[in-house]
C-alpha positions as CSV (number, residue, x, y, z in Angstrom):
1,M,142.5,-6.2,-102.1
2,P,144.6,-7.0,-99.0
3,V,148.3,-6.3,-99.5
4,T,150.0,-9.8,-99.6
5,E,153.7,-10.3,-99.0
6,S,154.6,-11.5,-102.1
7,I,152.7,-8.0,-103.5
8,L,154.6,-6.1,-100.7
9,T,157.7,-7.8,-102.3
10,A,157.1,-7.1,-105.6
11,Q,157.0,-3.3,-104.9
12,F,159.8,-3.1,-103.4
13,L,161.7,-4.6,-106.3
14,A,160.2,-2.8,-109.1
15,N,160.7,0.8,-106.8
16,N,164.5,0.0,-106.0
17,L,165.2,-1.3,-109.3
18,A,163.5,2.2,-111.1
19,R,165.7,4.3,-108.4
20,A,168.9,2.4,-108.0
21,S,172.2,3.0,-110.2
22,L,172.8,0.4,-112.3
23,L,173.6,-0.4,-115.6
24,E,171.4,-2.3,-118.3
25,E,173.0,-5.9,-118.0
26,T,173.2,-5.5,-114.1
27,R,169.3,-4.6,-114.2
28,R,168.4,-7.8,-116.2
29,L,170.7,-9.7,-114.2
30,I,168.7,-8.9,-111.1
31,S,165.4,-9.2,-112.7
32,E,165.5,-12.4,-113.5
33,A,167.5,-13.8,-110.8
34,T,166.2,-16.3,-108.5
35,S,168.1,-17.1,-105.2
36,D,167.8,-19.1,-101.9
37,A,169.0,-15.7,-100.0
38,C,167.1,-14.3,-97.6
39,V,167.1,-11.6,-94.7
40,V,167.0,-13.0,-91.4
41,D,167.7,-11.5,-87.6
42,P,170.5,-13.3,-86.4
43,G,169.0,-11.6,-82.8
44,D,171.3,-8.5,-82.5
45,G,168.5,-6.7,-83.9
46,V,170.6,-6.2,-87.2
47,P,169.0,-7.2,-90.9
48,T,171.5,-9.9,-92.3
49,L,171.4,-11.8,-95.0
50,S,171.6,-15.9,-95.1
51,V,172.8,-17.4,-98.0
52,R,173.5,-21.4,-98.3
53,G,173.0,-20.9,-94.3
54,Q,176.3,-19.0,-94.2
55,L,175.3,-15.3,-92.7
56,L,176.8,-12.5,-94.3
57,T,177.0,-10.2,-91.5
58,G,176.6,-6.6,-91.3
59,A,179.5,-4.5,-91.8
60,L,183.3,-4.2,-90.7
61,D,183.1,-2.1,-87.3
62,E,183.8,1.5,-87.2
63,P,187.5,1.8,-86.3
64,S,188.2,-0.6,-89.0
65,I,186.1,1.7,-91.8
66,F,188.1,4.7,-90.3
67,D,191.3,3.3,-90.7
68,L,190.7,1.9,-94.1
69,V,190.0,5.8,-95.3
70,R,192.4,7.1,-93.4
71,N,194.9,4.8,-94.7
72,A,193.8,5.2,-98.4
73,G,194.6,8.9,-98.3
74,S,193.3,11.5,-101.4
75,G,192.6,10.9,-104.3
76,V,191.0,7.1,-104.3
77,S,187.7,5.4,-105.3
78,F,186.0,2.5,-103.1
79,V,184.8,-0.7,-104.6
80,V,182.8,-2.6,-102.0
81,F,182.7,-6.7,-102.8
82,G,179.4,-7.6,-101.6
83,L,176.4,-5.6,-101.1
84,G,174.7,-7.8,-98.0
85,T,172.2,-5.4,-96.7
86,G,174.5,-2.8,-97.6
87,H,175.6,-1.9,-94.0
88,T,179.1,-1.7,-95.1
89,A,179.1,0.5,-98.1
90,R,176.3,2.4,-95.7
91,A,179.0,2.8,-93.2
92,L,181.6,3.5,-95.6
93,R,179.6,6.3,-97.0
94,G,179.1,7.7,-93.9
95,F,183.3,8.3,-93.3
96,T,184.3,9.5,-97.0
97,D,182.9,11.4,-99.7
98,A,185.0,9.4,-102.3
99,P,183.8,7.6,-105.3
100,L,181.8,4.1,-104.3
101,V,180.7,1.5,-106.3
102,I,179.3,-2.2,-105.1
103,Y,180.5,-5.1,-106.8
104,K,178.0,-7.6,-106.1
105,P,179.0,-11.3,-107.7
106,D,175.4,-13.0,-107.1
107,P,172.1,-11.0,-108.7
108,G,170.0,-13.0,-106.6
109,I,171.2,-11.8,-103.3
110,V,170.9,-7.8,-104.6
111,R,167.2,-9.1,-105.7
112,A,166.8,-10.0,-102.1
113,H,168.3,-7.1,-100.6
114,F,165.9,-4.8,-102.9
115,E,162.7,-7.5,-102.4
116,S,163.2,-6.6,-98.3
117,G,161.9,-2.7,-98.3
118,P,163.6,0.3,-99.3
119,C,166.5,0.9,-100.2
120,D,168.9,3.9,-99.2
121,L,171.9,3.1,-101.4
122,N,170.9,4.6,-105.1
123,D,173.2,7.0,-105.1
124,I,176.0,4.2,-105.4
125,P,176.5,2.5,-108.6
126,I,176.2,-1.3,-108.2
127,V,177.4,-3.5,-111.0
128,C,177.2,-7.8,-111.2
129,T,179.9,-8.4,-114.1
130,T,183.2,-7.0,-113.9
131,H,182.6,-5.9,-117.8
132,E,180.1,-3.6,-116.3
133,L,182.9,-2.4,-113.9
134,T,185.3,-1.8,-116.5
135,Q,182.4,0.2,-118.4
136,I,181.8,2.6,-115.6
137,W,185.0,3.0,-114.0
138,P,186.1,6.3,-115.9
139,R,183.2,7.6,-114.6
140,I,183.6,6.1,-111.1
141,S,186.8,7.0,-110.6
142,H,186.6,10.5,-111.4
143,G,190.4,9.8,-112.8
144,N,192.0,8.8,-109.5
145,Q,195.0,6.2,-109.8
146,N,194.3,4.5,-106.4
147,A,191.5,1.8,-105.6
148,T,190.8,0.3,-102.2
149,L,188.6,-2.9,-102.3
150,V,186.7,-3.5,-99.3
151,A,184.7,-6.8,-98.4
152,T,181.7,-7.3,-97.1
153,P,182.1,-9.6,-94.0
154,G,181.3,-13.0,-95.1
155,Y,181.5,-12.7,-99.2
156,S,185.4,-13.7,-99.6
157,A,184.8,-17.0,-98.3
158,L,181.5,-17.6,-100.0
159,Y,182.7,-16.2,-103.3
160,V,186.5,-16.9,-104.1
161,E,186.6,-17.0,-107.4
162,Q,185.1,-14.1,-107.7
163,A,186.8,-12.3,-105.5
164,Q,189.9,-13.2,-107.1
165,L,188.7,-12.2,-110.5
166,L,187.6,-8.7,-109.0
167,A,191.1,-8.0,-107.5
168,E,192.7,-8.8,-111.1
169,T,190.2,-6.7,-112.6
170,L,190.4,-3.9,-110.3
171,A,194.2,-4.0,-110.5
172,Q,194.5,-4.0,-114.0
173,L,192.1,-1.0,-114.2
174,V,194.2,1.0,-111.8
175,Q,197.2,0.1,-113.9
176,R,195.7,0.7,-117.3
177,G,194.2,4.1,-115.9
178,S,197.7,5.1,-114.7
179,I,199.6,4.2,-118.4
180,N,196.4,6.1,-120.0
181,D,197.2,9.6,-118.0
182,A,201.0,8.8,-118.4
183,T,200.6,8.2,-122.4
184,H,197.7,11.5,-122.1
185,R,200.6,13.7,-120.2
186,L,203.5,13.0,-122.3
187,R,201.8,13.2,-126.0
188,A,198.6,15.2,-125.6
189,R,199.6,18.6,-126.7
190,T,202.1,16.3,-129.6
191,W,198.9,15.2,-130.8
192,I,197.6,18.7,-131.5
193,Q,200.4,19.7,-132.9
194,D,200.5,16.8,-134.9
195,V,196.9,17.4,-136.0
196,L,198.0,21.1,-137.4
197,A,200.9,20.3,-138.9
198,N,199.4,17.3,-140.8
199,L,196.1,19.6,-142.3
200,D,197.5,20.0,-145.2
201,V,197.7,16.1,-146.1
202,L,193.8,17.2,-146.3
203,R,194.0,18.8,-149.6
204,E,194.8,15.6,-151.6
205,S,193.9,12.7,-149.4
206,R,189.9,11.2,-148.5
207,S,189.1,10.0,-145.2
208,F,188.5,6.5,-144.7
209,L,185.7,7.0,-142.4
210,A,184.0,7.8,-145.2
211,L,183.4,4.3,-146.2
212,A,181.6,3.3,-143.4
213,G,179.3,0.3,-144.0
214,Q,180.6,-0.1,-147.6
215,Y,182.3,-3.5,-146.6
216,R,180.0,-5.5,-144.7
217,G,180.2,-9.2,-145.0
218,V,184.7,-8.6,-146.3
219,P,186.9,-10.3,-144.3
220,A,189.4,-8.5,-142.5
221,F,192.6,-9.6,-141.0
222,I,194.3,-7.5,-138.5
223,V,198.1,-8.4,-138.6
224,G,200.2,-7.9,-135.4
225,A,203.6,-8.5,-134.9
226,G,203.7,-11.0,-132.3
227,P,206.0,-13.8,-132.6
228,S,203.6,-16.0,-133.4
229,L,203.4,-14.5,-136.9
230,G,205.3,-16.7,-138.3
231,K,203.1,-19.5,-138.4
232,N,200.5,-18.0,-140.4
233,G,202.9,-15.6,-142.4
234,P,202.5,-17.2,-145.8
235,L,199.0,-17.8,-145.1
236,L,197.8,-14.3,-145.6
237,A,198.7,-14.2,-148.9
238,E,195.8,-16.0,-149.7
239,A,194.1,-14.0,-147.0
240,A,194.7,-10.6,-149.7
241,Q,193.0,-12.9,-152.1
242,K,189.4,-13.2,-149.9
243,G,189.3,-10.1,-147.8
244,L,191.2,-7.2,-146.6
245,V,194.6,-7.7,-144.9
246,F,195.6,-4.8,-142.3
247,A,198.8,-4.1,-141.7
248,V,200.3,-2.2,-138.7
249,N,203.6,-0.4,-138.9
250,S,205.1,-2.9,-136.4
251,S,204.0,-6.0,-138.8
252,A,204.7,-3.8,-142.3
253,R,208.4,-5.6,-142.8
254,A,207.6,-9.1,-141.6
255,L,204.6,-9.3,-143.8
256,A,207.1,-8.7,-146.9
257,S,209.6,-10.8,-145.5
258,Y,206.7,-13.4,-146.1
259,G,205.9,-12.1,-149.9
260,V,202.8,-11.0,-148.8
261,E,201.4,-7.3,-149.7
262,P,198.3,-6.0,-147.7
263,Q,195.5,-3.7,-148.9
264,I,196.0,-1.7,-145.8
265,L,198.8,-0.1,-143.9
266,A,197.5,1.4,-140.6
267,C,199.6,3.8,-137.8
268,M,199.3,6.4,-135.3
269,E,202.7,6.6,-133.7
270,S,203.6,10.0,-132.6
271,I,206.9,9.3,-132.6
272,D,208.9,8.7,-136.3
273,V,208.8,5.6,-137.6
274,S,209.3,6.6,-141.2
275,H,212.3,5.2,-141.7
276,L,211.1,1.8,-141.0
277,L,208.3,2.1,-143.7
278,R,210.2,4.0,-146.3
279,G,211.6,0.5,-147.4
280,L,208.8,-1.4,-148.2
281,P,208.4,-3.1,-151.2
282,Y,204.4,-2.3,-151.1
283,I,204.9,1.3,-149.7
284,D,203.9,3.2,-153.2
285,R,200.9,0.9,-153.7
286,V,199.1,0.1,-150.1
287,V,196.5,2.1,-148.3
288,R,198.0,4.0,-146.0
289,A,195.7,4.4,-143.3
290,I,197.2,6.9,-141.3
291,S,196.0,9.0,-138.2
292,L,196.0,12.4,-138.3
293,T,198.2,12.6,-135.1
294,A,200.4,10.7,-136.5
295,H,204.2,12.1,-136.8
296,P,204.4,14.8,-140.0
297,Q,207.3,12.4,-141.7
298,T,205.5,9.2,-141.4
299,I,202.4,10.4,-142.6
300,R,204.0,11.6,-145.7
301,T,206.0,8.3,-146.6
302,G,205.1,6.6,-149.4
303,R,202.8,7.1,-152.5
304,G,200.0,4.7,-152.2
305,P,196.8,6.4,-151.6
306,L,196.5,7.9,-148.4
307,L,193.0,7.4,-146.3
308,H,193.4,9.2,-143.3
309,V,191.9,8.5,-140.3
310,F,191.8,9.5,-136.5
311,E,191.4,8.7,-132.6
312,G,188.0,9.3,-131.4
313,I,189.7,10.5,-127.9
314,P,187.3,13.9,-126.5
315,Q,190.0,16.1,-127.1
316,L,190.0,15.2,-130.9
317,N,186.7,14.1,-132.1
318,G,184.4,17.4,-131.9
319,P,186.8,19.6,-133.7
320,L,187.9,16.8,-136.2
321,S,184.3,15.8,-136.8
322,A,183.3,19.2,-137.4
323,L,185.9,19.4,-140.4
324,L,185.8,16.1,-141.7
325,G,182.1,15.1,-141.2
326,F,183.1,11.4,-139.2
327,S,183.4,10.9,-135.6
328,G,186.9,9.4,-134.6
329,L,187.8,6.0,-134.4
330,P,188.1,4.5,-130.2
331,V,191.6,3.1,-129.6
332,A,193.3,1.8,-126.9
333,G,197.1,2.5,-126.6
334,S,198.0,-0.1,-129.8
335,V,197.5,0.5,-133.3
336,S,196.0,-3.0,-133.6
337,T,193.0,-1.7,-131.9
338,L,192.6,1.4,-134.5
339,A,193.1,-1.3,-137.6
340,F,189.8,-3.4,-135.6
341,A,187.9,-0.7,-135.2
342,L,188.1,0.6,-139.0
343,A,187.5,-2.8,-139.8
344,Q,184.2,-2.7,-137.8
345,R,182.9,0.4,-138.9
346,L,183.7,-0.6,-142.9
347,G,181.2,-3.1,-141.9
348,C,183.8,-6.3,-142.3
349,S,182.9,-10.0,-140.5
350,P,184.6,-11.6,-139.8
351,I,187.2,-9.7,-138.0
352,V,190.3,-11.8,-137.8
353,L,193.2,-11.4,-135.4
354,V,196.6,-12.8,-136.9
355,G,200.0,-12.4,-135.0
356,Q,197.9,-10.6,-132.2
357,D,199.6,-12.5,-129.0
358,L,199.4,-10.1,-126.4
359,A,202.1,-11.4,-124.9
360,Y,205.6,-12.8,-125.0
361,T,205.7,-16.3,-126.7
362,D,208.7,-18.4,-126.5
363,G,210.7,-15.4,-124.9
364,H,210.3,-13.1,-127.9
365,A,209.0,-9.9,-128.2
366,Y,208.2,-9.3,-132.0
367,A,207.7,-11.5,-135.1
368,R,210.5,-13.1,-137.3
369,G,211.1,-10.3,-140.4
370,S,210.1,-7.0,-138.2
371,A,212.3,-4.6,-137.7
372,Y,212.1,-5.6,-133.8
373,E,212.5,-9.3,-134.1
374,E,216.0,-9.0,-132.2
375,S,214.4,-8.2,-129.3
376,R,214.2,-10.7,-126.2
377,V,212.2,-11.2,-122.8
378,R,213.1,-13.3,-120.1
379,L,211.8,-13.6,-116.9
380,G,213.4,-12.4,-113.8
381,A,215.3,-14.2,-111.1
382,D,212.1,-13.1,-108.5
383,G,209.8,-14.6,-111.0
384,K,207.7,-11.8,-110.5
385,T,209.3,-9.1,-113.3
386,L,210.0,-9.4,-117.2
387,E,213.3,-8.3,-118.2
388,H,213.6,-6.9,-122.0
389,D,216.8,-6.9,-124.1
390,W,215.5,-4.5,-126.9
391,C,217.2,-4.4,-130.0
392,E,218.8,-1.4,-131.4
393,T,216.3,-0.9,-134.1
394,L,213.4,-0.8,-131.8
395,K,215.3,1.6,-128.8
396,S,216.5,3.8,-131.5
397,T,213.5,4.4,-132.8
398,H,211.3,4.3,-129.5
399,N,214.1,6.7,-127.0
400,Q,214.1,9.7,-129.7
401,G,212.9,11.7,-126.6
402,A,213.7,12.1,-123.3
403,M,211.4,8.9,-121.7
404,K,213.2,5.5,-122.9
405,M,212.1,2.1,-123.1
406,H,211.7,0.0,-119.9
407,H,213.9,-2.9,-119.4
408,R,211.6,-3.9,-116.5
409,E,208.2,-4.6,-115.9
410,P,205.6,-6.7,-113.9
411,L,205.3,-10.5,-115.1
412,R,201.1,-11.1,-115.5
413,E,200.5,-14.8,-116.6
414,V,197.4,-15.1,-118.4
415,P,195.5,-17.8,-120.6
416,A,197.0,-18.8,-123.3
417,W,195.5,-19.3,-126.6
418,G,193.7,-22.6,-127.2
419,G,193.2,-22.6,-123.6
420,T,195.7,-25.0,-122.5
421,G,198.6,-23.1,-119.8
422,T,199.4,-19.6,-119.5
423,V,201.9,-17.1,-121.4
424,M,203.6,-14.5,-120.5
425,S,202.1,-10.9,-120.5
426,T,202.1,-7.6,-118.7
427,I,200.4,-4.2,-118.0
428,G,200.4,-2.7,-121.4
429,F,199.0,-5.9,-123.3
430,G,196.2,-6.7,-120.4
431,A,195.0,-2.8,-121.4
432,V,195.0,-3.6,-125.3
433,R,193.3,-7.1,-124.7
434,A,190.8,-5.6,-122.4
435,W,189.7,-3.1,-124.8
436,L,189.1,-6.1,-127.4
437,E,187.0,-8.3,-125.2
438,S,184.7,-4.8,-124.1
439,A,184.7,-4.3,-127.9
440,A,183.8,-7.8,-128.6
441,T,181.1,-7.6,-125.7
442,V,179.3,-4.6,-126.9
443,I,179.8,-6.0,-130.8
444,A,178.1,-9.6,-129.6
445,K,174.9,-6.9,-128.6
446,E,174.7,-4.6,-131.3
447,C,175.9,-6.9,-134.2
448,P,175.3,-10.2,-133.8
449,E,176.0,-11.0,-137.5
450,V,179.4,-10.0,-137.2
451,R,181.9,-12.8,-136.4
452,L,184.8,-12.1,-134.5
453,V,187.8,-15.1,-134.5
454,N,190.8,-15.1,-132.7
455,A,193.7,-17.2,-135.4
456,T,197.1,-15.9,-133.6
457,E,197.7,-19.5,-133.0
458,G,199.7,-18.5,-129.8
459,G,200.0,-15.7,-127.2
460,A,197.0,-15.1,-125.3
461,R,193.2,-16.0,-125.1
462,V,191.2,-13.0,-126.0
463,A,187.4,-13.7,-124.5
464,G,184.5,-13.4,-126.8
465,F,186.8,-14.4,-129.7
466,E,186.5,-18.1,-131.2
467,E,189.6,-19.5,-131.4
468,A,190.1,-21.3,-135.1
469,S,193.6,-21.2,-137.2
470,L,193.7,-19.6,-140.0
471,S,193.8,-22.4,-142.5
472,E,190.5,-22.9,-140.9
473,V,189.3,-19.6,-141.1
474,L,190.1,-19.3,-144.9
475,T,188.4,-22.6,-145.9
476,D,185.1,-22.2,-148.2
477,M,185.9,-18.1,-148.1
478,P,185.5,-16.9,-151.9
479,Q,187.9,-15.2,-153.9
480,R,187.2,-11.2,-153.6
481,G,190.6,-9.9,-155.2
482,L,190.3,-6.3,-153.4
483,R,193.2,-4.2,-154.4
484,P,194.2,-0.9,-152.5
485,T,193.0,1.0,-156.0
486,D,190.0,-0.5,-155.0
487,L,189.5,1.1,-151.9
488,E,190.8,4.3,-153.2
489,R,188.0,4.9,-155.7
490,E,185.2,3.9,-153.5
491,A,186.5,6.8,-151.5
492,S,186.9,9.2,-153.9
493,G,182.9,9.0,-154.8
494,L,182.0,9.5,-151.5
495,T,184.2,12.1,-150.3
496,V,186.5,15.0,-151.2
497,P,189.5,16.5,-149.8
498,H,189.6,20.2,-148.5
499,S,190.1,23.3,-150.2
500,N,192.9,25.6,-148.8
501,A,189.9,28.1,-148.4
502,Q,188.4,25.5,-145.8
503,L,191.2,24.3,-144.2
504,R,192.0,28.4,-143.3
505,D,188.7,28.5,-141.9
506,F,188.8,25.8,-139.5
507,C,191.9,27.3,-138.4
508,A,190.4,30.7,-137.8
509,E,187.2,29.2,-136.0
510,Q,189.5,27.4,-133.6
511,A,191.9,30.5,-133.0
512,D,188.7,32.5,-132.0
513,L,187.6,29.9,-129.8
514,A,191.1,29.6,-128.2
515,R,190.9,33.1,-127.6
516,T,187.4,32.7,-125.7
517,V,188.6,30.1,-123.9
518,G,192.0,32.6,-123.2
519,R,189.9,35.6,-121.9
520,A,187.4,33.2,-119.8
521,A,190.4,32.3,-118.0
522,R,192.0,35.7,-117.9
523,R,188.8,36.5,-116.1
524,I,188.8,33.8,-113.3
525,R,192.7,34.7,-113.0
526,R,191.4,38.4,-112.0
527,L,188.4,36.9,-109.8
528,C,190.6,35.1,-108.1
529,G,193.1,37.8,-107.0
530,A,189.7,40.0,-106.1
531,A,188.5,37.4,-103.6
532,K,192.1,36.8,-102.4
533,L,192.1,40.2,-101.1
534,A,188.8,40.0,-100.1
535,L,189.9,36.5,-97.6
536,E,193.0,38.7,-96.4
537,K,190.7,41.4,-94.8
538,N,188.1,38.8,-93.9
539,D,185.0,40.8,-95.6
540,P,182.7,38.5,-95.6
541,R,180.1,40.5,-98.0
542,R,182.9,41.1,-100.5
543,I,184.1,37.0,-100.2
544,A,180.7,35.9,-101.0
545,L,180.7,38.9,-103.9
546,H,183.6,37.4,-105.0
547,F,182.7,33.7,-104.8
548,G,179.6,33.8,-106.7
549,K,181.4,35.8,-109.2
550,L,183.8,32.8,-109.6
551,E,181.2,30.1,-109.7
552,V,179.7,31.8,-113.0
553,A,183.1,32.4,-114.2
554,E,183.9,28.8,-113.9
555,R,181.1,27.6,-115.6
556,E,182.1,29.9,-119.0
557,L,185.5,28.6,-118.7
558,K,184.2,24.7,-118.5
559,N,181.9,25.9,-121.9
560,A,184.8,27.5,-123.6
561,V,186.7,24.4,-123.3
562,A,184.3,22.4,-124.3
563,A,183.8,24.4,-127.4
564,M,187.7,24.0,-128.1
565,P,188.9,20.8,-126.9
566,F,192.3,20.9,-128.2
567,V,193.1,23.8,-125.3
568,D,192.5,20.8,-122.7
569,A,195.1,18.7,-124.6
570,W,197.5,21.7,-125.1
571,A,197.4,22.7,-121.2
572,H,197.2,18.9,-119.7
573,T,200.6,18.7,-118.6
574,N,201.2,22.0,-117.3
575,I,197.8,21.7,-115.0
576,D,198.7,18.5,-113.8
577,S,202.0,20.1,-112.8
578,A,199.9,22.9,-111.0
579,V,197.5,20.7,-109.0
580,T,200.6,18.0,-108.3
581,T,202.9,21.1,-107.1
582,S,200.1,22.7,-105.2
583,Q,200.4,22.1,-100.9
584,K,197.5,23.0,-98.3
585,T,199.3,25.3,-95.5
586,G,196.3,25.2,-92.5
587,H,193.5,23.3,-91.6
588,D,190.9,25.8,-91.2
589,E,188.3,26.6,-93.4
590,H,190.0,30.4,-94.1
591,D,193.6,28.6,-95.1
592,N,191.3,25.8,-97.6
593,A,189.8,28.3,-99.4
594,T,193.0,30.8,-99.5
595,H,194.6,27.4,-100.9
596,A,191.4,27.0,-103.4
597,I,191.9,30.2,-104.4
598,A,195.3,30.3,-105.2
599,L,195.3,26.6,-107.0
600,E,192.9,27.9,-109.3
601,S,194.1,31.2,-110.2
602,S,197.3,29.0,-111.2
603,V,195.1,26.5,-113.2
604,A,193.4,29.7,-114.7
605,S,197.2,30.8,-115.4
606,V,198.2,28.0,-117.2
607,I,195.0,27.4,-119.3
608,E,195.2,31.1,-120.6
609,D,199.1,30.7,-121.5
610,A,198.1,27.6,-123.9
611,A,195.1,29.6,-125.2
612,R,197.2,31.6,-126.2
613,E,200.1,29.5,-128.0
614,L,197.7,27.7,-129.5
615,E,195.9,30.7,-131.0
616,A,199.3,31.8,-132.5
617,E,199.9,28.4,-133.4
618,L,196.0,28.5,-135.6
619,R,196.7,31.7,-136.7
620,S,199.7,30.4,-138.7
621,R,198.5,27.7,-140.0
622,A,195.3,29.9,-141.1
623,R,197.6,32.7,-143.0
624,D,199.4,29.1,-144.8
625,F,196.5,28.2,-146.1
626,A,195.7,31.6,-147.3
627,E,198.8,31.4,-149.5
628,P,199.1,28.0,-150.8
629,S,203.0,28.7,-151.7
630,A,203.3,28.9,-148.3
631,S,202.5,25.1,-147.7
632,S,204.3,22.0,-148.4
633,S,202.6,19.6,-150.6
634,P,201.4,16.3,-148.3
635,R,203.9,14.2,-150.9
636,D,206.9,16.0,-151.3
637,G,208.4,14.8,-147.8
638,N,209.2,18.5,-146.4
639,A,208.1,17.9,-143.2
640,A,211.2,19.8,-141.4
641,T,209.3,22.8,-140.7
642,F,207.0,21.5,-138.0
643,K,208.1,21.1,-134.6
644,Q,208.4,18.0,-133.3
645,P,208.5,17.8,-129.2
646,A,211.0,16.2,-127.5
647,S,209.4,14.4,-125.1
648,E,208.0,10.8,-125.8
649,Q,206.6,7.6,-125.0
650,E,206.6,4.6,-126.1
651,R,203.2,3.1,-126.6
652,P,201.9,-0.2,-126.0
653,R,203.2,-2.5,-129.1
654,S,201.0,-4.5,-131.5
């Protein structure tokens, strides 16, 4: 049978689809795409794509690529807008080993390229949607806080809207990464300290996560403290009769002012907000869905049922999942995302957002009746920034540590709820909105029966959520009359509190793992010393020997930290400081090797110290659980013995 052009084209496409670095959605879009694009030779011998009569020319010239790479500096990721025939990405790869990703607005053009012959760019991820770019960005960027957008010639003119969307998405990803990194640096150690300080509440409380799937089809109302909450506040009393109302710590007082009593109060603040919760009229009845990373005073406030939760971040999920038997909840920086994830874990539907403005509606920052209702926001004189006038209660609460509340931040105008006009938003709100939109995309694929509704009636639009008024949502919903005691009773039937012996053994096991990390780090530090001497003597044989041993020791340390991720969080700030302050002193291979050894030794020393400190903390907690009388009761409000680090930074508000 002769090999026809159509057979050859199909083979090229199949082979390239199989070998290329593609996510599921992009692979599907390329497979199903049709396009009027074709590969042509414009006369210079360089294959070029033609789309609707317009040539998407080869690549930027080499001097331009070189200048881009040089000006971008280190710690940067590159995003190439448009594949074309791959010339731009290929040329860029020749000048840098920095992470690359190709964003292609038209999957039909990718198909035309794949059908034209073997592709040599299989090591570079290709995405056709900004959602998939968002999904893979953490893996692509490797934590880099900078990104450079490089447009293949012809694409920006042909795909104007997509170019703008990509630029906005990339800016959000970089800004969100900076926010997350800053939060992690400031709070990672605090989270671990609070978890250890809060372990004793496990002796009398149960996990909310045990109720996974137990409330399928039950409506859930996630109530934030956005300025528009007042439009629906009184209706939430009806919502509480027809489903589960989740208040968050910032909206709790507002609900009380409307005469609404929620079934669930969610909180994950590592700063002390106990004074804001203590006077709530329902604090001794509501289910407290409080994270184990919350401040020790906060988790001990109130006598309502405590059904604890925790965030599914890498530094927590492994050890706490092993202890509790459940995986943590995916979250962004806002407690509203924790409440949303909890409702989704329970199986609730619809999940309804109320008071989730994610914007400063009408110059207000918070809802009437909330503890922070007097805070105001105004547009700066430059028209590009927002200026904040925070109320005294908010400042005294969130300025507890060294990091104070910011008073200016860049303005981001985003589509308004209802689709008419825009509202004033910010980078922090944008990160939460993007998280909700990504969650909506995943839920639509994996749980299409779950209905998502934004009934905020103000603030920002959230893609993936249908928009309806709360009164419309409540229409025809049956009465359920669920009470906090119903949740407590059901959780009691599915899980039991932990014994002192279990908690003692957990702390002792984690302490042993911390000691293993410390020993592995100490070995690296000693090997670095030997390698440095070999470099100073310029002894090739001993240099090779010690670097080989170092490679083995590095793997051992990596495995040890993976088994004890608390150390990673405990040491994060000091590791970051060691890397940041490290300076290269030369330009040849010998100087580079010397610098690398010095840096590795410094980082190993930081990890060794962190492991030793953490081991001591864990041994102390193990002794407490070996002597029950030495541990405070989770309900006696006695958290004074637990140390709270001074450095705090506000999480994005909900």
